[in-house]
C-alpha positions as CSV (number, residue, x, y, z in Angstrom):
1,M,11.9,18.3,21.6
2,F,13.7,14.9,21.3
3,K,16.6,14.7,19.0
4,K,16.5,11.0,18.6
5,I,13.8,8.3,19.1
6,L,14.1,4.5,19.1
7,I,11.2,2.6,17.7
8,A,10.7,-0.7,19.6
9,N,8.7,-2.4,16.8
10,R,8.8,-3.5,13.2
11,G,6.7,-3.5,10.0
12,E,4.2,-0.9,9.0
13,I,3.9,0.8,12.4
14,A,7.6,1.3,12.7
15,I,7.6,2.9,9.3
16,R,4.7,5.1,10.3
17,I,6.5,6.3,13.4
18,I,9.8,6.9,11.4
19,R,7.9,9.1,8.9
20,A,6.2,11.1,11.7
21,A,9.6,11.7,13.4
22,K,11.3,12.7,10.2
23,S,8.6,15.3,9.6
24,M,9.5,16.8,13.1
25,G,13.2,16.8,12.4
26,I,13.9,13.9,14.8
27,D,16.4,11.2,14.1
28,T,15.3,7.6,14.5
29,V,16.8,4.3,15.5
30,A,15.2,1.1,14.2
31,I,15.6,-2.3,15.8
32,Y,15.4,-5.5,13.9
33,S,15.7,-9.2,14.1
34,T,18.0,-11.3,12.0
35,A,14.9,-12.2,9.9
36,D,14.2,-8.5,9.3
37,K,17.8,-7.3,8.3
38,D,16.5,-6.2,4.9
39,A,13.2,-4.8,6.1
40,L,12.0,-1.4,5.0
41,H,11.9,0.1,8.5
42,V,15.6,-0.7,8.8
43,Q,16.3,1.1,5.6
44,L,14.3,4.2,6.4
45,A,15.6,4.9,9.9
46,T,18.6,7.1,10.6
47,Q,20.3,4.1,12.4
48,A,19.4,0.4,12.9
49,V,20.5,-2.1,15.5
50,C,20.0,-5.9,15.4
51,V,18.6,-7.0,18.7
52,G,18.4,-10.7,18.3
53,G,17.2,-13.8,16.4
54,P,14.0,-14.2,14.4
55,L,11.7,-15.3,17.2
56,P,10.0,-12.3,18.9
57,K,11.2,-13.4,22.3
58,E,14.8,-13.2,21.0
59,S,14.4,-9.7,19.5
60,Y,11.2,-7.6,19.6
61,L,10.4,-8.8,23.1
62,N,14.1,-8.7,24.3
63,I,13.9,-5.9,26.8
64,E,17.6,-5.9,27.7
65,N,18.8,-5.8,24.1
66,I,16.3,-3.1,23.1
67,L,17.3,-0.8,26.0
68,S,21.0,-1.4,25.3
69,A,20.4,-0.4,21.7
70,A,18.7,2.8,22.9
71,I,21.5,3.7,25.3
72,L,24.3,2.9,22.8
73,T,22.7,5.1,20.1
74,D,22.0,8.0,22.4
75,A,18.2,7.8,21.9
76,E,16.2,10.0,24.3
77,A,12.9,8.3,24.0
78,I,11.2,5.0,22.9
79,H,8.0,4.7,20.9
80,P,6.6,1.2,21.3
81,G,4.0,1.2,18.5
82,Y,1.3,-1.5,19.2
83,G,1.8,-5.1,20.3
84,Y,5.1,-6.5,21.6
85,L,6.2,-4.3,24.5
86,A,3.7,-1.4,24.1
87,E,1.8,-2.3,27.3
88,N,4.7,-4.0,29.2
89,T,5.2,-2.1,32.4
90,K,8.4,-3.8,33.2
91,F,9.8,-2.4,30.0
92,V,8.4,1.0,30.7
93,R,9.9,1.2,34.2
94,L,13.3,0.0,33.1
95,A,13.3,2.5,30.2
96,E,12.5,5.3,32.7
97,Q,15.2,4.1,35.1
98,N,17.7,4.5,32.2
99,N,16.6,8.1,31.6
100,L,14.6,7.1,28.5
101,T,11.2,8.7,27.9
102,F,8.5,6.2,27.1
103,I,6.1,7.6,24.5
104,G,2.9,6.4,26.1
105,P,1.0,6.7,29.4
106,D,2.6,6.1,32.9
107,P,3.2,2.4,33.8
108,E,0.7,2.7,36.7
109,I,-2.0,3.5,34.1
110,I,-1.0,0.6,31.9
111,D,-1.0,-1.7,34.9
112,M,-4.4,-0.4,35.9
113,M,-6.0,-1.0,32.5
114,S,-4.1,-4.1,31.3
115,N,-6.2,-6.3,33.5
116,K,-9.6,-6.3,31.8
117,S,-11.5,-7.3,34.9
118,K,-10.0,-4.5,37.0
119,G,-10.5,-2.1,34.1
120,R,-14.2,-2.9,34.2
121,D,-14.4,-2.0,37.9
122,I,-12.5,1.3,37.3
123,M,-15.0,2.3,34.6
124,K,-18.0,1.5,36.8
125,R,-16.6,3.8,39.5
126,H,-16.3,6.6,36.9
127,G,-19.8,6.2,35.6
128,V,-19.0,4.4,32.3
129,P,-21.5,1.6,31.5
130,V,-20.0,-1.9,31.4
131,V,-21.2,-5.2,30.2
132,P,-22.8,-7.2,33.0
133,G,-20.1,-9.6,34.2
134,T,-17.9,-10.8,37.0
135,G,-14.5,-10.4,38.6
136,I,-11.9,-13.1,38.4
137,I,-13.4,-16.6,38.6
138,E,-11.5,-19.2,40.5
139,D,-12.5,-22.4,38.8
140,V,-15.3,-24.1,36.8
141,K,-17.5,-24.5,39.8
142,D,-17.2,-20.8,40.7
143,G,-17.8,-19.9,37.1
144,L,-21.0,-21.9,36.8
145,A,-22.3,-20.3,40.1
146,R,-21.6,-16.9,38.7
147,V,-23.4,-17.7,35.4
148,I,-26.5,-18.5,37.4
149,K,-26.3,-15.2,39.3
150,M,-25.9,-13.4,35.9
151,G,-29.1,-14.9,34.6
152,G,-27.7,-17.9,32.7
153,F,-26.2,-18.5,29.3
154,P,-24.9,-17.3,26.8
155,V,-21.7,-15.8,28.3
156,L,-18.2,-14.9,27.2
157,I,-15.2,-16.3,29.1
158,K,-12.4,-13.7,28.7
159,A,-8.8,-13.6,29.6
160,S,-8.1,-10.8,32.2
161,A,-4.9,-9.9,30.5
162,G,-6.3,-10.4,27.0
163,G,-6.1,-8.4,23.8
164,G,-5.9,-8.8,20.0
165,G,-8.9,-11.2,19.9
166,K,-7.0,-13.9,22.0
167,G,-8.4,-15.5,25.1
168,I,-12.1,-15.2,24.4
169,R,-14.7,-18.0,24.0
170,A,-18.5,-17.8,23.8
171,V,-20.4,-20.4,25.8
172,Y,-24.0,-21.1,25.0
173,H,-24.6,-24.2,27.2
174,K,-23.6,-25.6,30.6
175,D,-22.2,-28.8,29.1
176,S,-19.4,-27.0,27.2
177,F,-18.5,-24.5,30.0
178,A,-15.7,-26.7,31.5
179,T,-14.0,-27.4,28.2
180,E,-14.1,-23.7,27.1
181,F,-12.9,-22.6,30.6
182,D,-9.9,-24.9,30.3
183,T,-9.2,-23.7,26.7
184,V,-9.3,-20.0,27.6
185,T,-7.1,-20.3,30.7
186,K,-4.5,-22.3,28.9
187,E,-4.5,-19.8,25.9
188,A,-4.3,-16.9,28.3
189,Q,-1.4,-18.3,30.2
190,S,0.4,-19.1,26.9
191,A,-0.3,-15.7,25.3
192,F,-0.1,-13.3,28.2
193,G,1.6,-15.2,31.1
194,D,-1.6,-14.8,33.1
195,G,-4.3,-17.5,33.1
196,S,-6.9,-15.6,35.1
197,V,-10.3,-15.2,33.4
198,Y,-13.6,-13.5,34.0
199,L,-17.1,-13.7,32.6
200,E,-19.3,-11.2,30.6
201,R,-22.9,-11.4,29.4
202,L,-22.8,-12.2,25.7
203,I,-24.5,-9.5,23.8
204,T,-25.2,-11.1,20.5
205,N,-24.1,-9.4,17.3
206,P,-23.4,-5.9,18.7
207,K,-21.6,-3.0,17.0
208,H,-18.0,-2.6,18.1
209,I,-17.4,1.1,18.6
210,E,-14.2,2.7,19.9
211,F,-13.3,6.3,20.9
212,Q,-9.9,7.8,20.3
213,F,-8.6,10.5,22.7
214,I,-5.3,12.1,23.6
215,A,-4.2,14.1,26.6
216,D,-1.1,16.2,27.6
217,K,0.7,16.9,30.8
218,H,-1.0,20.3,31.1
219,G,-4.5,19.1,31.7
220,N,-5.8,19.2,28.1
221,Y,-8.0,16.3,27.0
222,V,-9.3,16.0,23.4
223,H,-11.4,13.2,21.9
224,L,-11.0,12.5,18.2
225,Y,-14.4,10.9,17.7
226,E,-15.3,7.2,17.1
227,R,-14.5,4.3,14.8
228,D,-16.8,1.4,13.8
229,C,-14.7,-1.8,14.0
230,S,-17.6,-4.3,13.7
231,I,-16.2,-6.2,10.7
232,Q,-14.3,-9.0,12.4
233,Y,-13.5,-12.7,12.4
234,N,-12.6,-14.6,15.6
235,H,-12.8,-11.2,17.4
236,K,-10.0,-9.8,15.1
237,K,-10.8,-6.6,13.3
238,I,-10.3,-6.5,9.5
239,I,-12.2,-3.4,8.4
240,E,-12.7,-0.2,10.3
241,E,-14.7,3.0,9.5
242,A,-14.8,6.5,10.9
243,P,-17.2,7.8,11.9
244,C,-19.9,5.2,12.6
245,R,-22.7,5.8,10.1
246,T,-25.5,4.6,12.3
247,L,-24.5,6.2,15.6
248,K,-27.0,8.8,16.9
249,D,-25.4,12.1,17.7
250,E,-26.8,12.2,21.2
251,V,-25.2,8.7,21.9
252,R,-22.0,9.9,20.3
253,Q,-21.9,12.9,22.7
254,K,-22.7,10.8,25.7
255,M,-19.8,8.4,24.8
256,A,-17.4,11.3,24.3
257,H,-18.4,12.7,27.7
258,N,-17.8,9.3,29.4
259,V,-14.4,8.9,27.7
260,I,-13.0,12.3,28.6
261,N,-14.4,12.2,32.2
262,A,-12.9,8.7,32.8
263,A,-9.5,9.7,31.3
264,K,-9.4,12.8,33.4
265,A,-10.2,10.8,36.6
266,M,-7.3,8.5,35.8
267,D,-4.9,11.5,35.1
268,Y,-4.2,9.8,31.8
269,V,-1.5,11.3,29.5
270,N,-0.9,10.4,25.9
271,A,-3.1,8.6,23.3
272,G,-5.6,6.0,24.3
273,T,-8.8,4.3,23.1
274,F,-11.9,3.2,24.9
275,E,-13.7,0.2,23.3
276,F,-17.4,-0.4,23.6
277,I,-20.0,-2.8,22.3
278,M,-23.4,-1.4,21.4
279,D,-26.7,-3.2,21.0
280,K,-29.4,-2.5,18.5
281,E,-31.0,0.0,20.8
282,Q,-27.7,1.8,21.0
283,N,-27.1,1.0,24.6
284,Y,-23.3,0.8,24.9
285,Y,-21.0,-0.9,27.3
286,F,-17.3,-0.5,28.0
287,I,-15.2,-3.7,27.2
288,E,-11.6,-2.5,27.4
289,M,-9.1,0.3,27.1
290,N,-6.0,0.3,24.9
291,T,-3.2,2.4,26.4
292,R,-1.3,2.7,23.1
293,I,-1.6,3.7,19.5
294,Q,-3.9,1.3,17.5
295,V,-3.7,-0.3,14.2
296,E,-6.7,1.6,12.9
297,H,-5.6,5.1,13.9
298,P,-5.2,6.3,10.3
299,I,-8.9,6.6,9.6
300,T,-9.2,9.0,12.6
301,E,-6.3,10.9,11.2
302,M,-8.0,11.1,7.8
303,I,-11.3,12.6,9.0
304,T,-9.7,15.0,11.6
305,G,-6.5,16.0,9.8
306,I,-4.5,15.3,13.0
307,D,-1.3,13.3,13.0
308,I,-1.8,11.2,16.2
309,I,1.8,9.9,16.3
310,K,3.2,13.5,16.2
311,E,0.9,14.5,19.0
312,Q,2.1,11.5,21.0
313,I,5.7,12.6,20.6
314,R,4.8,16.2,21.4
315,V,3.0,15.2,24.6
316,S,5.8,12.9,25.8
317,A,8.3,15.7,25.3
318,G,6.3,17.9,27.7
319,H,4.6,20.1,25.0
320,P,0.9,20.9,25.1
321,L,-1.4,19.4,22.5
322,S,-1.4,21.4,19.3
323,I,-5.2,21.0,19.1
324,K,-8.2,22.0,21.1
325,Q,-11.6,20.2,21.2
326,E,-13.5,23.0,19.6
327,N,-11.2,22.8,16.5
328,V,-11.6,19.1,16.0
329,K,-14.3,18.9,13.3
330,P,-14.5,15.6,11.4
331,E,-14.7,16.0,7.6
332,G,-16.0,13.2,5.4
333,Y,-15.6,9.5,5.9
334,S,-12.7,7.1,6.0
335,I,-12.4,3.3,5.7
336,E,-9.4,1.0,6.4
337,C,-8.8,-2.6,5.2
338,R,-6.2,-4.6,7.1
339,I,-4.3,-6.5,4.4
340,N,-3.2,-9.9,5.9
341,A,-0.8,-12.6,4.6
342,E,-3.3,-15.4,5.1
343,D,-5.8,-17.6,3.2
344,P,-9.4,-16.9,4.2
345,K,-10.5,-20.0,2.2
346,A,-8.3,-22.2,4.5
347,N,-9.6,-20.8,7.8
348,F,-7.3,-17.8,7.6
349,T,-4.1,-19.9,7.7
350,P,-1.0,-17.5,7.7
351,S,0.9,-17.3,4.4
352,T,4.6,-16.8,3.9
353,G,6.9,-16.3,0.9
354,K,8.7,-13.8,-1.2
355,I,6.9,-10.9,-2.8
356,E,7.2,-11.3,-6.5
357,N,5.1,-8.4,-7.7
358,F,3.7,-5.6,-5.5
359,V,1.6,-2.8,-7.0
360,V,0.3,0.0,-4.8
361,P,-3.0,1.7,-5.6
362,G,-3.1,5.5,-5.8
363,G,-5.4,8.4,-6.4
364,F,-6.9,11.3,-4.4
365,G,-7.7,10.2,-0.8
366,V,-5.9,6.8,-1.0
367,R,-3.3,5.9,1.6
368,V,-1.2,2.7,1.9
369,D,0.7,2.0,5.1
370,T,2.9,-1.1,4.5
371,E,6.2,-2.8,4.9
372,L,5.9,-4.7,1.6
373,H,8.1,-4.1,-1.5
374,N,9.3,-6.3,-4.4
375,G,11.6,-9.0,-3.1
376,F,10.5,-8.7,0.6
377,V,10.1,-12.0,2.3
378,V,7.1,-12.5,4.5
379,S,8.4,-14.7,7.3
380,P,6.4,-17.1,9.6
381,F,7.6,-15.4,12.8
382,Y,5.3,-12.4,13.0
383,D,1.7,-11.2,12.8
384,P,0.2,-11.7,9.3
385,L,-0.7,-8.0,9.0
386,V,1.4,-6.7,6.1
387,G,-0.3,-3.5,5.3
388,K,-3.3,-1.2,5.6
389,L,-5.3,0.3,2.7
390,I,-7.0,3.5,3.7
391,V,-9.4,5.7,1.7
392,H,-11.0,9.1,2.5
393,G,-13.9,10.7,0.8
394,K,-16.8,13.1,1.3
395,S,-19.3,10.3,2.0
396,R,-19.3,6.7,3.0
397,L,-20.5,5.6,-0.5
398,E,-17.6,7.5,-2.1
399,C,-15.2,5.7,0.2
400,I,-16.7,2.3,-0.7
401,R,-16.3,3.1,-4.4
402,K,-12.7,4.3,-3.8
403,M,-11.9,1.1,-1.9
404,R,-13.3,-1.1,-4.6
405,A,-11.1,0.6,-7.1
406,A,-8.1,0.5,-4.8
407,L,-8.5,-3.2,-4.1
408,E,-8.7,-3.8,-7.8
409,E,-5.3,-2.0,-8.2
410,L,-3.6,-3.6,-5.2
411,T,-1.5,-6.5,-6.4
412,I,0.5,-8.8,-4.1
413,K,2.0,-11.8,-5.8
414,G,4.0,-14.5,-4.0
415,I,1.7,-15.0,-0.9
416,N,-1.9,-15.5,-0.2
417,T,-3.8,-12.5,1.1
418,N,-7.3,-11.5,2.2
419,I,-7.7,-9.0,-0.7
420,G,-10.4,-11.1,-2.3
421,L,-12.4,-11.3,1.0
422,H,-12.3,-7.5,1.3
423,Y,-13.5,-7.1,-2.3
424,S,-16.5,-9.4,-1.6
425,I,-17.4,-7.4,1.5
426,F,-17.4,-4.1,-0.4
427,H,-19.9,-5.5,-2.9
428,H,-22.2,-7.0,-0.3
429,P,-25.6,-5.2,-0.2
430,K,-25.8,-5.2,3.6
431,Y,-22.4,-3.7,4.0
432,V,-23.0,-1.0,1.4
433,E,-26.3,-0.2,3.2
434,G,-24.4,0.0,6.5
435,N,-26.5,-2.8,7.9
436,F,-23.8,-4.9,9.7
437,D,-22.5,-5.9,13.1
438,T,-19.9,-8.2,14.6
439,G,-21.7,-11.2,13.2
440,F,-21.6,-10.0,9.6
441,L,-18.6,-11.9,8.4
442,T,-20.1,-15.3,8.9
443,E,-22.6,-14.3,6.3
444,V,-20.3,-12.6,3.8
445,R,-17.9,-15.6,3.8
446,G,-20.6,-17.4,1.9
447,Q,-20.1,-15.0,-1.0
448,P,-17.6,-15.5,-3.9
449,E,-14.1,-14.3,-2.9
450,G,-12.8,-13.1,-6.3
451,R,-12.3,-9.9,-8.2
């Protein structure tokens, strides 16, 4: 087993990885920017190294400085968390060239699945249903011709290298296609360094279902069941549930079969997630694969009792999985709220400032993953996600009641947050009934956002 791991990330996910490593007797190295010198992940790690200025490109995306920090501190492995360099194959290959183990899949797999258009083709070859769509489109003229072949509008224009809700536009009419094409290509080039795009048939108001799995180097593949991530705005998830209340068991088993078969066909090793959209008849279609840990992994941990981060570390060190498929038996229900520093009433404008008062909810089956503490300064340089509130209970209704109580207790003074929006959602009749899809939030935002 590794003696020391460097965490190439910040915030709540860096803290989550540090805690898992500590429970395994592994020392940790935190990296930090000048803006994060007093951050909690810096304080909790065994060692900490400043890798640059406040902008991500100066620090958390600074490959040379991060690898230098790993080498200078005698780290043996690097855990990337999510975002930043988690799916950057240049980083992975340079780490391996410096005898550092990357805690994630092989770079060839990351390359294979990071291009969403190519990923669709791979899934089709392995028998996984995909949304009707195209390969890379060259220009507006090519795109319009492909739309006609697909049967007309509405369609989605999607960045091939996209992720995190960026680089996606819905187009309902021919007249707006050129404008939206230009917008997506520019956004994709700016966000991902790759302006290529492709088209997908727009399936209106689907469910967003994803399947977590993990595999080792000894040929063992285990799925950890599904998550329902349908509560979103601008294609960004804010509430996730596990399992999906409405998913028929025969559909669940078919999805699981597709996931494991495709993962085996790719010789995938480590944790990964297949994402699907599902229509009202429960026809499901692959949309993308995430070759890393995901923000919402805690709800899967809560229903399975499996520490996914620890399994990632074990697998990367060459150990077999500590679990077998027949022993993975989900218990109860779990829900996660993403707590963001933003103002939902002002079009989700990010909020910054010093935390003046922070009160964490508690109780049986309540978990909080966060970087916040009194005096912490939420800066403008990073993602607005500042924490995750997770509950677990015997039933979905029990989880909803626990989440209402936890949101009432959760106090964050000094910045704007989306706590009020979450509170509204958990009192909305359709959400309580489980009658929701990816179009739900446009309705709920018309409700009072108070508590």
